BAMIMAR-937617 format. One record per residue (C-alpha): chain; x, z, y; residue number from 0. Coordinates in steps of 0.02 Angstrom, whole numbers. Each point is the difference from the previous one (the first is absolute). Layout:
vexke c=A	east=X	up=Z	north=Y	k=NUM $
...
***
This chain:
vexke c=A	east=598	up=279	north=1133	k=0 $
vexke c=A	east=-98	up=61	north=-157	k=1 $
vexke c=A	east=-174	up=-29	north=5	k=2 $
vexke c=A	east=-125	up=49	north=-105	k=3 $
vexke c=A	east=-127	up=-84	north=-82	k=4 $
vexke c=A	east=-154	up=-47	north=94	k=5 $
vexke c=A	east=-143	up=108	north=-42	k=6 $
vexke c=A	east=-186	up=-7	north=33	k=7 $
vexke c=A	east=-166	up=98	north=-12	k=8 $
vexke c=A	east=-127	up=-45	north=-142	k=9 $
vexke c=A	east=-158	up=25	north=68	k=10 $
vexke c=A	east=-57	up=-22	north=-171	k=11 $
vexke c=A	east=110	up=136	north=-78	k=12 $
vexke c=A	east=12	up=86	north=162	k=13 $
vexke c=A	east=186	up=13	north=-25	k=14 $
vexke c=A	east=161	up=-78	north=86	k=15 $
vexke c=A	east=59	up=-152	north=-131	k=16 $
vexke c=A	east=143	up=-78	north=-29	k=17 $
vexke c=A	east=-40	up=-179	north=58	k=18 $
vexke c=A	east=54	up=-120	north=-137	k=19 $
vexke c=A	east=-69	up=-176	north=-1	k=20 $
vexke c=A	east=-84	up=-99	north=-140	k=21 $
vexke c=A	east=119	up=-144	north=52	k=22 $
vexke c=A	east=190	up=54	north=37	k=23 $
vexke c=A	east=1	up=-104	north=149	k=24 $
vexke c=A	east=-172	up=-36	north=67	k=25 $
vexke c=A	east=-124	up=124	north=46	k=26 $
vexke c=A	east=-191	up=-32	north=19	k=27 $
vexke c=A	east=-97	up=67	north=127	k=28 $
vexke c=A	east=-209	up=15	north=48	k=29 $
vexke c=A	east=-53	up=68	north=176	k=30 $
vexke c=A	east=-180	up=0	north=28	k=31 $
vexke c=A	east=-24	up=-76	north=166	k=32 $
vexke c=A	east=-137	up=22	north=117	k=33 $
vexke c=A	east=-197	up=-50	north=6	k=34 $
vexke c=A	east=29	up=-126	north=123	k=35 $
vexke c=A	east=-167	up=30	north=128	k=36 $
vexke c=A	east=80	up=60	north=131	k=37 $
vexke c=A	east=180	up=27	north=107	k=38 $
vexke c=A	east=127	up=106	north=-100	k=39 $
vexke c=A	east=35	up=173	north=63	k=40 $
vexke c=A	east=127	up=132	north=-10	k=41 $
vexke c=A	east=-57	up=46	north=-191	k=42 $
vexke c=A	east=34	up=-170	north=-41	k=43 $
vexke c=A	east=167	up=20	north=80	k=44 $
vexke c=A	east=47	up=141	north=-102	k=45 $
vexke c=A	east=-18	up=-75	north=-165	k=46 $
vexke c=A	east=77	up=-166	north=53	k=47 $
vexke c=A	east=151	up=107	north=71	k=48 $
vexke c=A	east=34	up=89	north=-162	k=49 $
vexke c=A	east=11	up=-121	north=-113	k=50 $
vexke c=A	east=80	up=-125	north=109	k=51 $
vexke c=A	east=152	up=145	north=-1	k=52 $
vexke c=A	east=-25	up=15	north=-195	k=53 $
vexke c=A	east=34	up=-188	north=-14	k=54 $
vexke c=A	east=134	up=-22	north=96	k=55 $
vexke c=A	east=90	up=164	north=-64	k=56 $
vexke c=A	east=-29	up=-99	north=-179	k=57 $
vexke c=A	east=83	up=-162	north=106	k=58 $
vexke c=A	east=164	up=126	north=23	k=59 $
vexke c=A	east=-5	up=30	north=-201	k=60 $
vexke c=A	east=11	up=-190	north=-13	k=61 $
vexke c=A	east=-169	up=-16	north=-90	k=62 $
vexke c=A	east=-102	up=-154	north=25	k=63 $
vexke c=A	east=-160	up=60	north=58	k=64 $
vexke c=A	east=-169	up=-91	north=-39	k=65 $
vexke c=A	east=-111	up=69	north=153	k=66 $
vexke c=A	east=-199	up=-35	north=-32	k=67 $
vexke c=A	east=-128	up=80	north=152	k=68 $
vexke c=A	east=-170	up=-60	north=-19	k=69 $
vexke c=A	east=-131	up=-40	north=102	k=70 $
vexke c=A	east=-201	up=72	north=-40	k=71 $
vexke c=A	east=-106	up=-125	north=60	k=72 $
vexke c=A	east=-143	up=33	north=-99	k=73 $
vexke c=A	east=-69	up=169	north=-95	k=74 $
vexke c=A	east=61	up=109	north=100	k=75 $
vexke c=A	east=-184	up=85	north=25	k=76 $
vexke c=A	east=-50	up=150	north=142	k=77 $
vexke c=A	east=28	up=171	north=-48	k=78 $
vexke c=A	east=149	up=-80	north=-124	k=79 $
vexke c=A	east=-129	up=23	north=-136	k=80 $
vexke c=A	east=-106	up=-125	north=-85	k=81 $
vexke c=A	east=-143	up=9	north=137	k=82 $
vexke c=A	east=-26	up=-64	north=184	k=83 $
vexke c=A	east=48	up=-159	north=91	k=84 $
vexke c=A	east=163	up=-85	north=-50	k=85 $
vexke c=A	east=117	up=36	north=145	k=86 $
vexke c=A	east=51	up=-194	north=33	k=87 $
vexke c=A	east=-170	up=-41	north=2	k=88 $
vexke c=A	east=-65	up=142	north=113	k=89 $
vexke c=A	east=154	up=-49	north=144	k=90 $
vexke c=A	east=-41	up=-181	north=-16	k=91 $
vexke c=A	east=-194	up=44	north=47	k=92 $
vexke c=A	east=75	up=127	north=163	k=93 $
vexke c=A	east=108	up=-157	north=34	k=94 $
vexke c=A	east=-121	up=-136	north=-42	k=95 $
vexke c=A	east=104	up=-123	north=-79	k=96 $
vexke c=A	east=58	up=-44	north=-195	k=97 $
vexke c=A	east=75	up=129	north=-127	k=98 $
vexke c=A	east=135	up=-112	north=-11	k=99 $
vexke c=A	east=62	up=-12	north=156	k=100 $
vexke c=A	east=-23	up=194	north=33	k=101 $
vexke c=A	east=111	up=-1	north=-136	k=102 $
vexke c=A	east=129	up=-113	north=70	k=103 $
vexke c=A	east=5	up=79	north=170	k=104 $
vexke c=A	east=53	up=187	north=-51	k=105 $
vexke c=A	east=95	up=-65	north=-141	k=106 $
vexke c=A	east=114	up=-99	north=157	k=107 $
vexke c=A	east=-46	up=165	north=103	k=108 $
vexke c=A	east=93	up=118	north=-168	k=109 $
vexke c=A	east=135	up=-143	north=1	k=110 $
vexke c=A	east=55	up=20	north=174	k=111 $
vexke c=A	east=-11	up=191	north=13	k=112 $
vexke c=A	east=115	up=4	north=-148	k=113 $
vexke c=A	east=122	up=-121	north=58	k=114 $
vexke c=A	east=9	up=102	north=157	k=115 $
vexke c=A	east=38	up=161	north=-114	k=116 $
vexke c=A	east=115	up=-106	north=-102	k=117 $
vexke c=A	east=-50	up=-3	north=-148	k=118 $
vexke c=A	east=72	up=-95	north=-126	k=119 $
vexke c=A	east=-119	up=-151	north=-77	k=120 $
vexke c=A	east=-85	up=16	north=-178	k=121 $
vexke c=A	east=55	up=-132	north=-110	k=122 $
vexke c=A	east=-194	up=-39	north=-27	k=123 $
vexke c=A	east=-161	up=54	north=107	k=124 $
vexke c=A	east=-127	up=-48	north=-97	k=125 $
vexke c=A	east=-189	up=13	north=39	k=126 $
vexke c=A	east=-128	up=81	north=-130	k=127 $
vexke c=A	east=-109	up=-158	north=30	k=128 $
vexke c=A	east=139	up=-106	north=-77	k=129 $
vexke c=A	east=-24	up=105	north=-191	k=130 $
vexke c=A	east=-190	up=7	north=-1	k=131 $
vexke c=A	east=25	up=-82	north=-184	k=132 $
vexke c=A	east=114	up=122	north=-58	k=133 $
vexke c=A	east=-92	up=153	north=70	k=134 $
vexke c=A	east=-140	up=-88	north=-92	k=135 $
vexke c=A	east=106	up=-6	north=-155	k=136 $
vexke c=A	east=46	up=190	north=3	k=137 $
vexke c=A	east=-196	up=60	north=22	k=138 $
vexke c=A	east=-27	up=-124	north=-167	k=139 $
vexke c=A	east=143	up=81	north=-81	k=140 $
vexke c=A	east=-50	up=162	north=54	k=141 $
vexke c=A	east=-172	up=-16	north=-43	k=142 $
vexke c=A	east=37	up=-78	north=-185	k=143 $
vexke c=A	east=126	up=160	north=-18	k=144 $
vexke c=A	east=-156	up=84	north=-1	k=145 $
vexke c=A	east=54	up=106	north=163	k=146 $
vexke c=A	east=-111	up=-83	north=112	k=147 $
vexke c=A	east=-194	up=-19	north=19	k=148 $
vexke c=A	east=-101	up=-145	north=85	k=149 $
vexke c=A	east=-166	up=43	north=103	k=150 $
vexke c=A	east=-94	up=-126	north=113	k=151 $
vexke c=A	east=135	up=-88	north=-5	k=152 $
vexke c=A	east=123	up=127	north=57	k=153 $
vexke c=A	east=141	up=36	north=-127	k=154 $
vexke c=A	east=62	up=191	north=15	k=155 $
vexke c=A	east=188	up=80	north=-91	k=156 $
vexke c=A	east=-65	up=157	north=-94	k=157 $
vexke c=A	east=84	up=129	north=49	k=158 $
vexke c=A	east=-77	up=138	north=-100	k=159 $
vexke c=A	east=31	up=-109	north=-162	k=160 $
vexke c=A	east=187	up=-41	north=47	k=161 $
vexke c=A	east=19	up=206	north=52	k=162 $
vexke c=A	east=-82	up=44	north=-183	k=163 $
vexke c=A	east=110	up=-136	north=-101	k=164 $
vexke c=A	east=174	up=14	north=92	k=165 $
vexke c=A	east=-6	up=185	north=114	k=166 $
vexke c=A	east=91	up=-112	north=124	k=167 $
vexke c=A	east=-112	up=-11	north=176	k=168 $
vexke c=A	east=60	up=103	north=120	k=169 $
vexke c=A	east=196	up=-8	north=-74	k=170 $
vexke c=A	east=57	up=-58	north=185	k=171 $
vexke c=A	east=-128	up=74	north=108	k=172 $
vexke c=A	east=-22	up=159	north=-92	k=173 $
vexke c=A	east=-189	up=-14	north=34	k=174 $
vexke c=A	east=-78	up=89	north=-128	k=175 $
vexke c=A	east=-147	up=-111	north=-72	k=176 $
vexke c=A	east=-137	up=138	north=-30	k=177 $
vexke c=A	east=28	up=36	north=166	k=178 $
vexke c=A	east=-20	up=-173	north=61	k=179 $
vexke c=A	east=-175	up=-21	north=-88	k=180 $
vexke c=A	east=-55	up=141	north=82	k=181 $
vexke c=A	east=48	up=-26	north=173	k=182 $
vexke c=A	east=-170	up=-21	north=109	k=183 $
vexke c=A	east=87	up=-64	north=142	k=184 $
vexke c=A	east=38	up=-163	north=-97	k=185 $
vexke c=A	east=-172	up=-29	north=-56	k=186 $
vexke c=A	east=-72	up=-157	north=95	k=187 $
vexke c=A	east=-160	up=-78	north=-28	k=188 $
vexke c=A	east=81	up=-174	north=-48	k=189 $
vexke c=A	east=92	up=97	north=-121	k=190 $
vexke c=A	east=-146	up=18	north=-105	k=191 $
vexke c=A	east=14	up=-132	north=-123	k=192 $
vexke c=A	east=198	up=54	north=-56	k=193 $
vexke c=A	east=-31	up=104	north=-162	k=194 $
vexke c=A	east=107	up=133	north=88	k=195 $
vexke c=A	east=59	up=29	north=175	k=196 $
vexke c=A	east=190	up=-9	north=-49	k=197 $
vexke c=A	east=-35	up=-187	north=-60	k=198 $
vexke c=A	east=78	up=-123	north=107	k=199 $
vexke c=A	east=-38	up=-195	north=41	k=200 $
vexke c=A	east=105	up=-119	north=-78	k=201 $
vexke c=A	east=-147	up=-164	north=45	k=202 $
vexke c=A	east=-141	up=45	north=121	k=203 $
vexke c=A	east=-155	up=-123	north=-3	k=204 $
vexke c=A	east=-44	up=-68	north=184	k=205 $
vexke c=A	east=-151	up=-13	north=67	k=206 $
vexke c=A	east=-46	up=-166	north=80	k=207 $
vexke c=A	east=58	up=58	north=192	k=208 $
vexke c=A	east=164	up=25	north=-69	k=209 $
vexke c=A	east=109	up=-141	north=73	k=210 $
vexke c=A	east=172	up=23	north=-127	k=211 $
vexke c=A	east=-50	up=-20	north=-164	k=212 $
vexke c=A	east=36	up=-87	north=-164	k=213 $
vexke c=A	east=-65	up=-75	north=-144	k=214 $
vexke c=A	east=35	up=110	north=-155	k=215 $
vexke c=A	east=-76	up=34	north=-189	k=216 $
vexke c=A	east=-94	up=129	north=56	k=217 $
vexke c=A	east=-72	up=-77	north=166	k=218 $
vexke c=A	east=64	up=-17	north=196	k=219 $
vexke c=A	east=109	up=129	north=43	k=220 $
vexke c=A	east=136	up=69	north=47	k=221 $
vexke c=A	east=171	up=113	north=-68	k=222 $
vexke c=A	east=-15	up=170	north=16	k=223 $
vexke c=A	east=168	up=73	north=130	k=224 $
vexke c=A	east=69	up=93	north=-137	k=225 $
vexke c=A	east=35	up=-156	north=-122	k=226 $
vexke c=A	east=78	up=-138	north=125	k=227 $
vexke c=A	east=181	up=116	north=-7	k=228 $
vexke c=A	east=-3	up=-4	north=-184	k=229 $
vexke c=A	east=-21	up=-192	north=27	k=230 $
vexke c=A	east=124	up=-44	north=115	k=231 $
vexke c=A	east=155	up=108	north=-56	k=232 $
vexke c=A	east=-23	up=-65	north=-184	k=233 $
vexke c=A	east=5	up=-189	north=79	k=234 $
vexke c=A	east=150	up=40	north=87	k=235 $
vexke c=A	east=90	up=153	north=-81	k=236 $
vexke c=A	east=-74	up=10	north=-181	k=237 $
vexke c=A	east=-76	up=140	north=-92	k=238 $
vexke c=A	east=132	up=137	north=31	k=239 $
vexke c=A	east=114	up=2	north=159	k=240 $
vexke c=A	east=112	up=107	north=78	k=241 $
vexke c=A	east=-87	up=85	north=184	k=242 $
vexke c=A	east=-204	up=0	north=42	k=243 $
vexke c=A	east=-16	up=66	north=165	k=244 $
vexke c=A	east=-129	up=58	north=125	k=245 $
vexke c=A	east=-58	up=128	north=130	k=246 $
vexke c=A	east=-48	up=175	north=-81	k=247 $
vexke c=A	east=-189	up=-55	north=44	k=248 $
vexke c=A	east=8	up=-145	north=-147	k=249 $
vexke c=A	east=69	up=138	north=-129	k=250 $
vexke c=A	east=-196	up=21	north=-38	k=251 $
vexke c=A	east=-100	up=-85	north=-29	k=252 $
vexke c=A	east=82	up=-188	north=38	k=253 $
vexke c=A	east=168	up=37	north=-133	k=254 $
vexke c=A	east=-77	up=113	north=-133	k=255 $
vexke c=A	east=-131	up=-136	north=-10	k=256 $
vexke c=A	east=153	up=-138	north=2	k=257 $
vexke c=A	east=106	up=115	north=-141	k=258 $
vexke c=A	east=-183	up=-7	north=-122	k=259 $
vexke c=A	east=-24	up=-150	north=-9	k=260 $
vexke c=A	east=181	up=-59	north=-25	k=261 $
vexke c=A	east=24	up=121	north=-142	k=262 $
vexke c=A	east=-171	up=-78	north=-66	k=263 $
vexke c=A	east=78	up=-179	north=0	k=264 $
vexke c=A	east=169	up=33	north=-11	k=265 $
vexke c=A	east=32	up=177	north=-84	k=266 $
vexke c=A	east=94	up=-4	north=187	k=267 $
vexke c=A	east=9	up=146	north=110	k=268 $
vexke c=A	east=55	up=-165	north=135	k=269 $
vexke c=A	east=128	up=81	north=79	k=270 $
vexke c=A	east=164	up=99	north=-58	k=271 $
vexke c=A	east=-4	up=104	north=162	k=272 $
vexke c=A	east=-176	up=20	north=100	k=273 $
vexke c=A	east=69	up=41	north=178	k=274 $
vexke c=A	east=-122	up=71	north=143	k=275 $
vexke c=A	east=50	up=21	north=190	k=276 $
vexke c=A	east=-88	up=144	north=91	k=277 $
vexke c=A	east=-114	up=-48	north=152	k=278 $
vexke c=A	east=-5	up=41	north=177	k=279 $
vexke c=A	east=-106	up=139	north=91	k=280 $
vexke c=A	east=-98	up=-23	north=161	k=281 $
vexke c=A	east=-92	up=154	north=57	k=282 $
vexke c=A	east=43	up=87	north=-169	k=283 $
vexke c=A	east=-88	up=-163	north=-82	k=284 $
vexke c=A	east=50	up=-130	north=-97	k=285 $
vexke c=A	east=14	up=-148	north=93	k=286 $
vexke c=A	east=-97	up=-143	north=-59	k=287 $
vexke c=A	east=-128	up=-136	north=82	k=288 $
vexke c=A	east=-157	up=58	north=-111	k=289 $
vexke c=A	east=29	up=188	north=99	k=290 $
vexke c=A	east=18	up=-113	north=168	k=291 $
vexke c=A	east=158	up=103	north=63	k=292 $
vexke c=A	east=118	up=-127	north=-26	k=293 $
vexke c=A	east=131	up=-83	north=96	k=294 $
vexke c=A	east=25	up=-171	north=-20	k=295 $
vexke c=A	east=203	up=-96	north=5	k=296 $
vexke c=A	east=-53	up=-125	north=137	k=297 $
vexke c=A	east=-86	up=133	north=102	k=298 $
vexke c=A	east=157	up=112	north=-19	k=299 $
vexke c=A	east=149	up=-146	north=35	k=300 $
vexke c=A	east=-93	up=-74	north=145	k=301 $
vexke c=A	east=-52	up=171	north=78	k=302 $
vexke c=A	east=-192	up=45	north=60	k=303 $
vexke c=A	east=-72	up=98	north=142	k=304 $
vexke c=A	east=25	up=166	north=-73	k=305 $
vexke c=A	east=180	up=-38	north=-65	k=306 $
vexke c=A	east=139	up=-98	north=39	k=307 $
vexke c=A	east=68	up=-110	north=-136	k=308 $
vexke c=A	east=146	up=31	north=-129	k=309 $
vexke c=A	east=132	up=-96	north=-77	k=310 $
vexke c=A	east=-50	up=-30	north=-186	k=311 $
vexke c=A	east=170	up=53	north=-29	k=312 $
vexke c=A	east=-60	up=169	north=73	k=313 $
vexke c=A	east=-145	up=10	north=-121	k=314 $
vexke c=A	east=123	up=-41	north=-145	k=315 $
vexke c=A	east=111	up=130	north=44	k=316 $
vexke c=A	east=-126	up=118	north=12	k=317 $
vexke c=A	east=-95	up=-34	north=-148	k=318 $
vexke c=A	east=184	up=24	north=-96	k=319 $
vexke c=A	east=47	up=147	north=69	k=320 $
vexke c=A	east=-100	up=97	north=-129	k=321 $
vexke c=A	east=8	up=-32	north=-180	k=322 $
vexke c=A	east=-139	up=-112	north=-53	k=323 $
vexke c=A	east=-75	up=139	north=-113	k=324 $
vexke c=A	east=-24	up=120	north=153	k=325 $
vexke c=A	east=-146	up=-36	north=120	k=326 $
vexke c=A	east=34	up=-44	north=148	k=327 $
vexke c=A	east=-120	up=71	north=161	k=328 $
vexke c=A	east=1	up=-125	north=134	k=329 $
vexke c=A	east=-2	up=24	north=194	k=330 $
vexke c=A	east=72	up=-108	north=133	k=331 $
vexke c=A	east=116	up=171	north=55	k=332 $
vexke c=A	east=63	up=-32	north=-201	k=333 $
vexke c=A	east=14	up=-181	north=35	k=334 $
vexke c=A	east=90	up=34	north=178	k=335 $
vexke c=A	east=132	up=109	north=-92	k=336 $
vexke c=A	east=39	up=-131	north=-132	k=337 $
vexke c=A	east=23	up=-113	north=148	k=338 $
vexke c=A	east=137	up=113	north=69	k=339 $
vexke c=A	east=77	up=3	north=-195	k=340 $
vexke c=A	east=-7	up=-179	north=-11	k=341 $
vexke c=A	east=85	up=-31	north=164	k=342 $
vexke c=A	east=133	up=121	north=-39	k=343 $
vexke c=A	east=29	up=-95	north=-177	k=344 $
vexke c=A	east=10	up=-159	north=73	k=345 $
vexke c=A	east=120	up=63	north=128	k=346 $
vexke c=A	east=128	up=64	north=-123	k=347 $
vexke c=A	east=-32	up=-169	north=-105	k=348 $
vexke c=A	east=41	up=-118	north=160	k=349 $
vexke c=A	east=145	up=92	north=29	k=350 $
vexke c=A	east=57	up=10	north=-192	k=351 $
vexke c=A	east=-15	up=-212	north=-13	k=352 $
vexke c=A	east=91	up=-1	north=176	k=353 $
vexke c=A	east=151	up=85	north=-99	k=354 $
vexke c=A	east=166	up=-135	north=-23	k=355 $
vexke c=A	east=16	up=-3	north=-193	k=356 $
vexke c=A	east=164	up=97	north=-44	k=357 $
vexke c=A	east=71	up=24	north=-160	k=358 $
vexke c=A	east=147	up=103	north=34	k=359 $
vexke c=A	east=-44	up=173	north=47	k=360 $
vexke c=A	east=56	up=186	north=-32	k=361 $
vexke c=A	east=-148	up=84	north=-79	k=362 $
vexke c=A	east=-46	up=181	north=99	k=363 $
vexke c=A	east=-140	up=123	north=-39	k=364 $
vexke c=A	east=-123	up=-109	north=90	k=365 $
vexke c=A	east=19	up=-156	north=-140	k=366 $
vexke c=A	east=-21	up=124	north=-126	k=367 $
vexke c=A	east=-176	up=42	north=72	k=368 $
vexke c=A	east=-35	up=-162	north=33	k=369 $
vexke c=A	east=18	up=-72	north=-190	k=370 $
vexke c=A	east=-76	up=185	north=-55	k=371 $
vexke c=A	east=-165	up=-43	north=95	k=372 $
vexke c=A	east=-15	up=-187	north=-53	k=373 $
vexke c=A	east=26	up=68	north=-159	k=374 $
vexke c=A	east=-137	up=106	north=9	k=375 $
vexke c=A	east=-139	up=-149	north=90	k=376 $
vexke c=A	east=41	up=-95	north=-160	k=377 $
vexke c=A	east=-32	up=141	north=-133	k=378 $
vexke c=A	east=-178	up=56	north=132	k=379 $
vexke c=A	east=-62	up=-169	north=-23	k=380 $
vexke c=A	east=42	up=32	north=-196	k=381 $
vexke c=A	east=-86	up=165	north=-18	k=382 $
vexke c=A	east=-185	up=-87	north=21	k=383 $
vexke c=A	east=23	up=-108	north=153	k=384 $
vexke c=A	east=8	up=148	north=120	k=385 $
vexke c=A	east=37	up=-98	north=154	k=386 $
vexke c=A	east=-24	up=178	north=97	k=387 $
vexke c=A	east=159	up=67	north=-41	k=388 $
vexke c=A	east=85	up=-184	north=15	k=389 $
vexke c=A	east=-60	up=35	north=188	k=390 $
vexke c=A	east=73	up=172	north=-7	k=391 $
vexke c=A	east=178	up=-44	north=-43	k=392 $
vexke c=A	east=5	up=-164	north=111	k=393 $
vexke c=A	east=-54	up=98	north=144	k=394 $
vexke c=A	east=169	up=131	north=-32	k=395 $
vexke c=A	east=83	up=-152	north=-28	k=396 $
vexke c=A	east=-49	up=-83	north=174	k=397 $
vexke c=A	east=77	up=165	north=65	k=398 $
vexke c=A	east=168	up=-47	north=-60	k=399 $
vexke c=A	east=-27	up=-140	north=75	k=400 $
vexke c=A	east=-38	up=42	north=178	k=401 $
vexke c=A	east=147	up=118	north=-7	k=402 $
vexke c=A	east=113	up=-158	north=-54	k=403 $
vexke c=A	east=-66	up=-86	north=165	k=404 $
vexke c=A	east=5	up=132	north=92	k=405 $
vexke c=A	east=203	up=23	north=-74	k=406 $
vexke c=A	east=-20	up=150	north=-81	k=407 $
vexke c=A	east=62	up=-75	north=-160	k=408 $
vexke c=A	east=130	up=-112	north=6	k=409 $
vexke c=A	east=-48	up=-163	north=-72	k=410 $
vexke c=A	east=171	up=-38	north=-85	k=411 $
vexke c=A	east=-89	up=153	north=-119	k=412 $
vexke c=A	east=-124	up=-91	north=-51	k=413 $
vexke c=A	east=-37	up=-118	north=-130	k=414 $
vexke c=A	east=-104	up=-148	north=96	k=415 $
vexke c=A	east=-35	up=-120	north=-126	k=416 $
vexke c=A	east=-62	up=146	north=-113	k=417 $
vexke c=A	east=-126	up=53	north=154	k=418 $
vexke c=A	east=-48	up=-174	north=39	k=419 $
vexke c=A	east=-27	up=-57	north=-165	k=420 $
vexke c=A	east=-107	up=155	north=-71	k=421 $
vexke c=A	east=-81	up=53	north=156	k=422 $
vexke c=A	east=-78	up=-166	north=65	k=423 $
vexke c=A	east=-32	up=-35	north=-163	k=424 $
vexke c=A	east=-103	up=145	north=-27	k=425 $
vexke c=A	east=-89	up=-14	north=164	k=426 $
vexke c=A	east=-44	up=-183	north=8	k=427 $
vexke c=A	east=2	up=-42	north=-179	k=428 $
vexke c=A	east=-81	up=141	north=-96	k=429 $
vexke c=A	east=-108	up=85	north=125	k=430 $
vexke c=A	east=-32	up=-176	north=73	k=431 $
vexke c=A	east=19	up=47	north=200	k=432 $
vexke c=A	east=33	up=-158	north=99	k=433 $
vexke c=A	east=-32	up=53	north=190	k=434 $
vexke c=A	east=217	up=-78	north=42	k=435 $
vexke c=A	east=-75	up=-178	north=-67	k=436 $
vexke c=A	east=-135	up=-18	north=131	k=437 $
vexke c=A	east=135	up=51	north=164	k=438 $
vexke c=A	east=109	up=-155	north=43	k=439 $
vexke c=A	east=160	up=77	north=37	k=440 $
vexke c=A	east=51	up=-126	north=101	k=441 $
vexke c=A	east=-142	up=18	north=102	k=442 $
vexke c=A	east=10	up=190	north=27	k=443 $
vexke c=A	east=183	up=-33	north=43	k=444 $
vexke c=A	east=-58	up=-138	north=147	k=445 $
vexke c=A	east=-111	up=136	north=47	k=446 $
vexke c=A	east=137	up=129	north=12	k=447 $
vexke c=A	east=107	up=-90	north=103	k=448 $
vexke c=A	east=-142	up=-47	north=117	k=449 $
vexke c=A	east=-12	up=191	north=6	k=450 $
vexke c=A	east=184	up=20	north=44	k=451 $
vexke c=A	east=-13	up=-134	north=144	k=452 $
vexke c=A	east=-143	up=96	north=58	k=453 $
vexke c=A	east=85	up=154	north=-10	k=454 $
vexke c=A	east=157	up=-65	north=94	k=455 $
vexke c=A	east=-102	up=-64	north=135	k=456 $
vexke c=A	east=-102	up=156	north=20	k=457 $
vexke c=A	east=-163	up=-126	north=-46	k=458 $
vexke c=A	east=-77	up=173	north=-58	k=459 $
vexke c=A	east=-173	up=-64	north=26	k=460 $
vexke c=A	east=45	up=-145	north=-145	k=461 $
vexke c=A	east=107	up=144	north=-95	k=462 $
vexke c=A	east=-186	up=121	north=-4	k=463 $
vexke c=A	east=-94	up=-162	north=-66	k=464 $
vexke c=A	east=151	up=-68	north=-121	k=465 $
vexke c=A	east=-47	up=200	north=-79	k=466 $
vexke c=A	east=-164	up=-5	north=6	k=467 $
vexke c=A	east=-18	up=-166	north=-94	k=468 $
vexke c=A	east=137	up=32	north=-119	k=469 $
vexke c=A	east=-105	up=180	north=-42	k=470 $
vexke c=A	east=-156	up=-111	north=-14	k=471 $
vexke c=A	east=89	up=-83	north=-154	k=472 $
vexke c=A	east=54	up=191	north=-56	k=473 $
vexke c=A	east=190	up=-19	north=80	k=474 $
vexke c=A	east=86	up=116	north=89	k=475 $
vexke c=A	east=135	up=-69	north=97	k=476 $
vexke c=A	east=144	up=143	north=48	k=477 $
vexke c=A	east=164	up=0	north=88	k=478 $
vexke c=A	east=164	up=53	north=-88	k=479 $
vexke c=A	east=107	up=-28	north=134	k=480 $
vexke c=A	east=18	up=-78	north=185	k=481 $
vexke c=A	east=30	up=-158	north=-87	k=482 $
vexke c=A	east=-103	up=-9	north=-171	k=483 $
vexke c=A	east=-165	up=10	north=-38	k=484 $
vexke c=A	east=-85	up=27	north=-183	k=485 $
vexke c=A	east=-185	up=-21	north=-65	k=486 $
vexke c=A	east=-102	up=112	north=-115	k=487 $
vexke c=A	east=-169	up=15	north=-94	k=488 $
vexke c=A	east=-93	up=114	north=93	k=489 $
***
């Protein structure tokens, strides 16, 4: 197969670029993780799933991927600005417990949800509080270089001076500094000490009541939100690395501020490629905790009075059936549709995995179509991770697979080894679906034997009971003929 080179959309250049890693065989990826003051929601899932598929596809190319995903456990204030209460502290007051306990509770919750979604574990999962000294050094160096200033024990990055000197602020987000300076809806009382409204905190002075505070050259305080990722990425990946990822909502001000700092510090744009997944909307609004219109993964997977429980792999399918740069409009109707599509794909996978490996075959038209569609799948991945097209081509493959199952296509005319190897690899290893791993086929075979015995004995109450119980597991039992039964995903 002729597979094209990997191309990724760079938010900085606003164009597709050939992926050329800094190291021939090693790729460094930094993904902005959650601020851990609550359970993960659908927006968190989209970012995690998107970059998980990227990592899996890079590994398909035999790259050694060093993947860093952080946890923000200090410095992220309300309104994503330099004002208001720390989100961790606010939650600790609501739950009447220590900030450290809040952080660990929601880190554990996040990790559990990521495991259910079959997300590749990062090489390192650092917390912002683990690099306080590094963040202090960043503030000191930028201050010494003349691009920051101190006010009442707080250190602010001088965005206006930076832009006047380099004409670079807004390069990532497309924002114009003259528009930002006069943006009245960003003016808050607690920002009066800044020279300009666009300046952001590298270090904030802590009030006596602020529990999370550390010693610094400017007194007791805590780091600004935008500095932690600069410190952590440098610590684990260096001053320049391959890919920086995150949600579209982080492009400004968070990622713009990161890039401005690293330009001053290291004359670097931090990452060669900046990748941003788009958002999930509900009722035409961005789904977020601040908007109060979010659905936690914990609730989605366990169900509630308002909706049934959903398999985590259905959510994974729901996310991947759209291109990562497209907005997703969430509804339970669309999730139900994804559930049906996912079951169709899994039934195809189940049948393919059951086929005997045979190397002798006489290629026919269907075999040519299979190999062409498989090639399309790999090229769709290579074209900016277009999982929507991959899944579309997989469904065309499932149609052929179903024809093989129904014996409309002769099995001897198919390269079964090729089909099994590539179809299974794409579905399980790159897209990361793992439903079949959660079902013990031996257990299901036993259920089918009990079902057949009940059927032969005309014990229809037991037949109905077994059908009903299996349906609760998302499985339907079908009678192939009077002597044989099989199962499929509903």
